[in-house]
Each structure stands twice: as structure tokens, then as C-alpha cells.
LUMFI-425495 format. One record per atom (N, C-alpha, C): z, x, y; residue in three letters. Coordinates in steps of 0.001 Angstrom, whole numbers, padded with zeros to 6 digits, always signed. Layout:
BEGIN
ZXYala...
//
This chain:
BEGIN
+000000+000846-001187met+000000+000000+000000met+000000+000884+001241met-000761+000477+002239his-000881+001212+003492his+000307+000873+004386his+001155+001853+004677thr+002328+001583+005507thr+002309+002355+006816thr+001260+003162+007050his+001171+003909+008292his+000735+002965+009411his+001469+002939+010490ser+001109+002068+011606ser+000248+002845+012595ser-000566+002119+013311thr-001500+002733+014247thr-001127+002362+015678thr-001616+003147+016643pro-001363+002788+018050pro-001873+001388+018394pro-002964+000970+017774val-003506-000365+018049val-002515-001437+017604val-001879-001244+016453gln-000891-002214+015981gln+000288-002299+016952gln+000756-001156+017430arg+001874-001159+018371arg+001455-001832+019671arg+000271-001483+020187asp-000200-002085+021435asp-000346-003594+021300asp-000778-004068+020144ser-000907-005512+019923ser+000447-006195+020005ser+001463-005594+019421arg+002799-006177+019480arg+003330-006190+020912arg+003038-005153+021660val+003462-005099+023061val+002780-006218+023845val+001491-006440+023614arg+000767-007497+024332arg+001304-008886+023994arg+001627-009112+022728val+002188-010414+022349val+003481-010658+023112val+004341-009674+023139ser+005610-009827+023857ser+005401-009997+025349ser+004417-009307+025907ala+004191-009361+027355ala+003571-010677+027798ala+002684-011261+026993thr+001968-012450+027444thr+002562-013762+026972thr+003315-013750+025908ser+003903-015016+025473ser+005422-014904+025539ser+006022-014581+024474ser+007467-014373+024489ser+007795-013380+023392ser+009014-012912+023428asp+009421-011977+022392asp+009389-012669+021033asp+009148-011888+020015ile+009151-012423+018657ile+010594-012811+018330ile+010793-014009+017811pro+012162-014448+017522pro+012886-013484+016582pro+014158-013283+016862gln+014963-012341+016084gln+014994-012696+014600gln+015038-013994+014271his+015094-014368+012852his+013826-013957+012108his+012689-013916+012794leu+011457-013445+012155leu+011479-011927+012002leu+012002-011236+013010leu+012095-009783+012917leu+013034-009363+011787leu+014098-010143+011552glu+015029-009834+010469glu+014337-009840+009114glu+013320-010675+008968arg+012614-010814+007695arg+011351-009960+007623arg+010945-009389+008749gly+009688-008661+008813gly+009685-007370+008012gly+008684-007209+007192lys+008563-006025+006347lys+008403-004749+007171lys+007667-004832+008275phe+007374-003651+009074phe+008182-003586+010365phe+009185-004429+010508thr+010017-004420+011703thr+010561-003035+012021thr+011079-002276+011042pro+011630-000949+011370pro+010600+000036+011929pro+009322-000208+011703lys+008295+000686+012240lys+008132+000517+013749lys+008430-000675+014257phe+008169-000976+015656phe+009417-001298+016477phe+010532-001561+015803tyr+011750-001989+016493tyr+012951-001152+016067tyr+013873-000948+017000asn+015168-000356+016700asn+016132-001495+016405asn+016940-001336+015360ala+017953-002328+015021ala+019263-001917+015691ala+019725-002743+016612ile+020959-002474+017342ile+022038-003396+016779ile+023110-002829+016212pro+024141-003677+015598pro+024824-004588+016624pro+024976-005845+016238ile+025736-006809+017038ile+027154-006882+016474ile+027217-007028+015174asp+028492-006986+014456asp+028201-006425+013070asp+029116-006573+012134ser+028941-005933+010828ser+027792-006525+010011ser+027321-007710+010361ala+026281-008352+009558ala+024994-008656+010323ala+024997-008501+011631arg+023822-008905+012422arg+023313-007772+013296arg+022005-007843+013592phe+021355-006848+014440phe+020523-007549+015503phe+020334-006858+016601his+019374-007261+017634his+018241-006247+017557his+017010-006711+017566phe+015874-005813+017455phe+015241-005600+018824phe+015061-004336+019168gln+014470-003956+020446gln+013241-003092+020164gln+012116-003431+020798met+010891-002680+020548met+011068-001215+020936met+010558-000337+020078lys+010640+001098+020347lys+009748+001428+021538lys+010171+002393+022318ser+009340+002830+023445ser+008078+003483+022904ser+007073+003556+023741lys+005820+004208+023351lys+006082+005652+022935lys+006961+006322+023655glu+007270+007721+023351glu+007970+007861+021995glu+008963+007015+021743gln+009680+007081+020468gln+008734+006777+019311gln+007953+005715+019447trp+007021+005340+018386trp+006020+006471+018125trp+005485+007056+019191ser+004512+008136+019044ser+005121+009339+018335ser+006349+009685+018692glu+007016+010823+018073glu+007249+010573+016575glu+007696+009376+016244glu+007963+009047+014843glu+006694+008987+014003glu+005561+008711+014641asn+004299+008574+013913asn+003356+009750+014134asn+003879+010821+014728asn+003101+012041+014963asn+001773+011777+015674asn+001840+010989+016725thr+000658+010726+017546thr+001012+011012+018999thr-000002+011173+019806lys+000215+011357+021239lys+000203+009987+021915lys+001121+009772+022864pro+001060+008505+023601pro-000284+008390+024311pro-000836+007219+024307arg-002109+007005+024993arg-001946+005865+025983arg-002766+005875+027008pro-002643+004792+027989pro-002953+003443+027345pro-002202+002439+027742thr-002422+001096+027238thr-003486+000418+028081thr-004471-000186+027430lys-005508-000920+028157lys-004900-002197+028721lys-005270-002508+029941arg-004799-003734+030588arg-005999-004656+030763arg-005976-005777+030068tyr-007050-006749+030199tyr-006718-007815+031228tyr-005434-008045+031445phe-004968-009053+032372phe-003788-008472+033144phe-003427-009064+034278pro-002273-008567+035024pro-001018-008557+034140pro-000246-007512+034265ala+000920-007313+033395ala+001997-008374+033604ala+002034-008990+034779asp+003101-009948+035060asp+002723-011386+034701asp+001603-011587+034056lys+001144-012940+033723lys+001550-013324+032307lys+001934-014573+032145arg+002215-015127+030828arg+000925-015769+030319arg+000864-016062+029036leu-000356-016558+028417leu-000886-017823+029092leu-000016-018766+029377gly-000447-020005+030034gly-001096-019746+031385gly-000554-018822+032149glu-001122-018483+033461glu-002485-017808+033305glu-002621-016957+032303ile-003898-016273+032061ile-004965-017302+031708ile-004622-018247+030834ile-005591-019266+030413ile-006000-020129+031595ile-005045-020561+032404gln-005371-021431+033537gln-006203-020715+034587gln-006052-019404+034716ala-006805-018657+035720ala-008151-018170+035200ala-008438-018388+033914tyr-009675-017892+033315tyr-010874-018561+033974tyr-011853-017781+034454pro-013002-018392+035135pro-013928-019120+034164pro-014482-020225+034636cys-015440-020981+033836cys-016834-020385+033978cys-017701-020728+033038lys-019095-020281+033108lys-019768-020891+034330lys-020739-020167+034854lys-021534-020725+035951lys-022354-021892+035411lys-022519-022902+036236gly-023352-024037+035860gly-022645-025074+035005gly-021351-024960+034836ile-020633-025962+034053ile-020585-027258+034859ile-020754-028359+034189thr-020825-029648+034877thr-019430-030115+035297thr-019355-030922+036342pro-018046-031470+036747pro-017397-032280+035624pro-018234-032963+034805gln-017682-033741+033689gln-016998-032818+032674gln-017618-031685+032410ala-017027-030747+031457ala-015704-030208+031995ala-015662-029948+033300leu-014408-029488+033900leu-013321-030547+033765leu-013689-031805+034038asp-012723-032894+033927asp-012219-033062+032498asp-013086-032799+031519gln-012700-032945+030109gln-011977-031709+029585gln-011923-030671+030388gly-011241-029462+029973gly-012033-028635+028983gly-013364-028729+029020thr-014177-027987+028056thr-014635-026638+028597thr-014009-026193+029667cys-014318-024875+030216cys-014013-023790+029186cys-012960-024023+028425met-012549-023061+027390met-012476-023803+026061met-013574-023856+025328pro-013606-024662+024104pro-012666-024180+023010pro-012142-022968+023129phe-011238-022456+022108phe-009820-022963+022269phe-009551-023691+023354ile-008224-024245+023601ile-008232-025721+023184ile-007317-026144+022297pro-007269-027565+021927pro-006882-028418+023129pro-007512-029567+023252his-007257-030448+024396his-006528-031691+023923his-005673-032210+024803thr-004919-033416+024457thr-005474-034605+025175thr
//
């Protein structure tokens, strides 16, 4: 089984946390690869809080050089804000805008 983590995997986890919310602690407790990306900080004798490893710590543990993280969207934006600010295609009809079909990959209610 492949257990070596890559910078892309770490960057993906950072983006998830930055744009939506942190991964719930109960999921991290069960995660097979949690120790590769998170430090376990003891809360008491039976529980831990998981904190994402810094880029430097992760790089050192995985014998890689830290690399700049690509920024596709502003760092201070949450996923909902990014989606709402996403530009529509040119020539989209007013009806399509009203129906919310500017972004067909988003389910509409």
C-alpha cells in the first residue's frame, strides 16, 4: 500500500480547511492518514485535538522542500463566497441567471 504523502495531498487538505471548514475532529480520530498531516495534541488521557502540521514540519518529515502554495481564490474567502462571486459566461440569458444556471455544477433548490 502506498503511504507516502505528497505536497499536492497536503495542499488539498489546506485548501479544504481554508475554503469550507476544518475537518471535524471525530473524522480525524478515525482517519487512517491523520498522523501524516496532523499533530495530535492531548486534551486528556483519552482524547486528542488534531492540528494541521505546518508546511515546514510536514516538509521536514517527508524529506521535501517547502514549495509555494498556488492561490486560485482570495485566501480570506469561504466556499459560499467564492461560488457567489464566480463570473458567469458571456451571453448568458437573463432567464438562465434567474434560474441559477450560471453554474450548472451547483444543485439548485
